[in-house]
N, C-alpha and C positions, 0 to 999 in steps of 0.2 A: 057711511059710504066707503070709508077706507077699509073697514072690516069686511064688507061685502066683496070689495075688489080683491083683497088679499085672500079671502076664502076661495074665490073663483080661481085665483092663480094656483093656490095649493091643491085644489081639486084636480087641476090639470097635471100638476107636478106629481101627484101620487098615483096617477094612472087611472083615475076614475073616468077620465075622458081623454081621448087622444086625437081629437080632430085638429086641434091647433094648440101647441104648447106655448103659452105666454105671448104668442103673436109678435115675436121679435122680427123686425124688418131689416133689410139691407141698408135702408136709409138711416135707421137708428144706429146701426153699427158704424156707419160712415161718420155720423155726427160724433159718436163716442171717440172714434179713432182720431178725429180732428182736434180734440181737446189737447191743449199744450202739455199737460202733465202725462197724458196717455202717449202722445208722440214721444216724449222724453223716456217713458217707461219702456216702450218697445225698442227704442234706440239703445238704451242702457239697461238691459234686462237683468244684469247681475248685480242688482242693488236691492236691498230689503225693501226700501220705500217704493221702488219701481214695481215689485211684485204685489205689494199690498195696495198701492195706489191704483194700479191697473185693475186688480180683482175687485176691490171695494168701491171703485169709481170715485175716489176722493183724492185730493192733492195733499200728500203728506208734508208738503212744505207750507201749507196754509195753517196758521195758528188756530183756526176754528175747527180743524179736523177732529181733535179729540172730542169736542162737543157733539159733532155729527155722529161719531162712532158710539158715543154714550147713548144717544137717542135711538140709534139703530135704523134710522130711515134709509141708510144706504142698502140695507138688505132688500127692502121692497123695491128700490130703484134698480138694483142689479140682478134681481132674481130672473128677469127675462133673459139676461145674457147667460147666466149660469146654466139654466135648465132648458134652453131652447134647442140645443144641438144645431145651431145655425152655422153654416159653412163659412160665412164671412168672419164671424167671431172666432171660430176655430182657427182660421188662417192667422188672425191677429195673435192668438195664443201660441202659435208655432214660433213666434219671435222668441219665446222663452225656452225653446227646446234644449239648447245646450245647458242652460242652468238647471232645467228639470233633471237632466241626466246627471249633472254633478250632485244635485241634492239626493237623487235616487241611489247614488253610489257613496253617500256620506262624505263627499269631497268638499263640502262647504264648511271648512274648519275654522275660518276667521271668527273672532269674537262677535262681530256684528251679527252673525247668523246664529250664535249659540248662547250669548250672555243676556239676551233680552226676550221678552214675550213676543215682541214684533219679529225678531229674527226666527224664532221657532215657528211662529205662525206663517211666515213667508215660506219656510221649508215645507210645512204642512200643505199650504196652498199649491206649491209646485208639484209635490208628489201625489197629492190626492185629488186635486181639482184641475189645474191646468194640464196635467198629464192626460186626463181624459179628453180634454178638448184638442190638445196638440196632436195626440196619437189615436184619435177616434177610429175605431174599427180594427185596430191592430193589436197584437199581443202586448205591445208596450203600454197600452192604456192602463193596464192593471199591474204592470211590472214592478212598480215602486210602492205598492200597497203596504208591504210589510214595514217599510220605513215610515210611511204616513201613519199607520196605526200605532206604531211605537211612539211617535211624537204626540199623537192625539191622546194616548193613554197617559203620558207624562203630564201633559197640560191639564187633562181632566182631574188627575190626582192633586195637582196644585190647587185647582179651583175648589176641590172638595176637602182640602186640608189634610191630605193623606201622603204628602211627599216631603216630610220633614228632613229626610236624609239627602234629598236632591239639592243641587246648587240653587241658590237664589237667582231668580230671573228679574231683571229690571222691567218696569213698564206696567201697563194696565191690561187686564183681561176684559176687553169690551164685549158687549153682548153679541155683535156680529162675529167676533172671534169664536165665542162659545158655540154659536150656530154651526160653524164649520168644523169645530172639534167634534161635535155630535155627528156630523155627516161622515167624518173620518172614522169614527167608531162604528157607524152603520155599515160602512164598507167592509168591515172585518167579518171573517167567517168564523170567528170565535164567539160563542154565545155569551161569555162573561163580559165581553166588550159591549154588547148590546144591553146588558143589565146595567153597566156603568153609564151608558148613554142615557138611560131612563133616570138614573140617579142624578146625573148632571142636569137633565131637563128640570127636575124638581128644584135643584139648586138655582137654576137660571130664573125660574118663576119667582123665587124669593129675592134674588139679588139683582135682577134686571127687569123689574115690573113694567118699565116703559116699552118692553117688547112682548108683553103678554099675549097680544093678538097673534104674534108669530109663534110663540111657544105653544099656544092652544092648538094651532094647526100642525105644529111639528110632532106632537105626541102620536097621532094616528100614523104618521109617516114612519116614525121610529118603530112603532109596534108592527107595522106592515113588514119592515125589514126583518125584525126579530122573528116574526112568524115563519118566514122562509127558512131562516137558520134553524129554528126549532124543528121544522118539518124535515129538512134535507141535510142539515149539518154543513151546508155550503150553498153558494149561489149557482144554481144550474146554468144560468145564462152565461157564466164564465167558463163552463166546461170546455167548449171548443177551443177558446183562446189558451186555456191552460193544459190542453192535451188530455182532458179527462173524459171518460166515457159516461154518457147519460144512462141513468137507470130508467126502467120503464115508467116509473112514477114521475121522474123528472121530465121525460119526453112528453108525457101527458100534460104536465104543467106548462111547459114551454109552448105547446100547441094550443093552449087554452085561450079563449077570448078574454078571459079575466087577467091575463098576464099584465102586470103593471108596466106603465110607460118606462119607469126607470130601469126595468129589466131589458128594454129594447134599445136603450140609448147608444149602445156600441155595436149594434147589428148592421 
């Protein structure tokens, strides 16, 4: 049953069906916002644990949280929030706007943000995920992608064992973190990042088998993004926001009934 439910969610996520994405409701957002650790996060957004706790839906002060993150259940629980484009959740995310901008300008220089995997992940979430919620529909939604991709590259190389010259980072690279590193790489318009994403996916299957149902569904999603970059060398749905002119082929793709849902999320 769990696999069927997850498959249905990912089917909507990848754009195969766009009648209702994940079915997030205002009531669900209200319940989430009422959780004590979420209230604390939006009140104190300039904390690593606030960013991560809010995004992954777990209390980072709870000693059981590492176990929850290792199992990866929070990904299934929070997917409806991440991918629904719900206005109430976007409003909550705007609580993080000032710190998103700090992260996007590389102004989070304290050790807590830079000496641990948690700190780097918090910066990735701010510049790659919460930015898209907080600034949905505006140019700023994509403004910090270069910073996000750089962080995702570094973390992916650490996972793959290719970052010997980089400073050591304290902490654990949990499965849900790897999921969002992949998403950060998918947001890149550089083909090599998409190739690394697929390599990281293979690594995750071996290292985090408890999330294999998610990895199985993530692969076609990653390939779908790579196919667009293979074809156009960029994401056409970003052209307007980035002041780029569409080619005739891109215009045809953007007008197609087969345009994936993820290419419409900022329209």
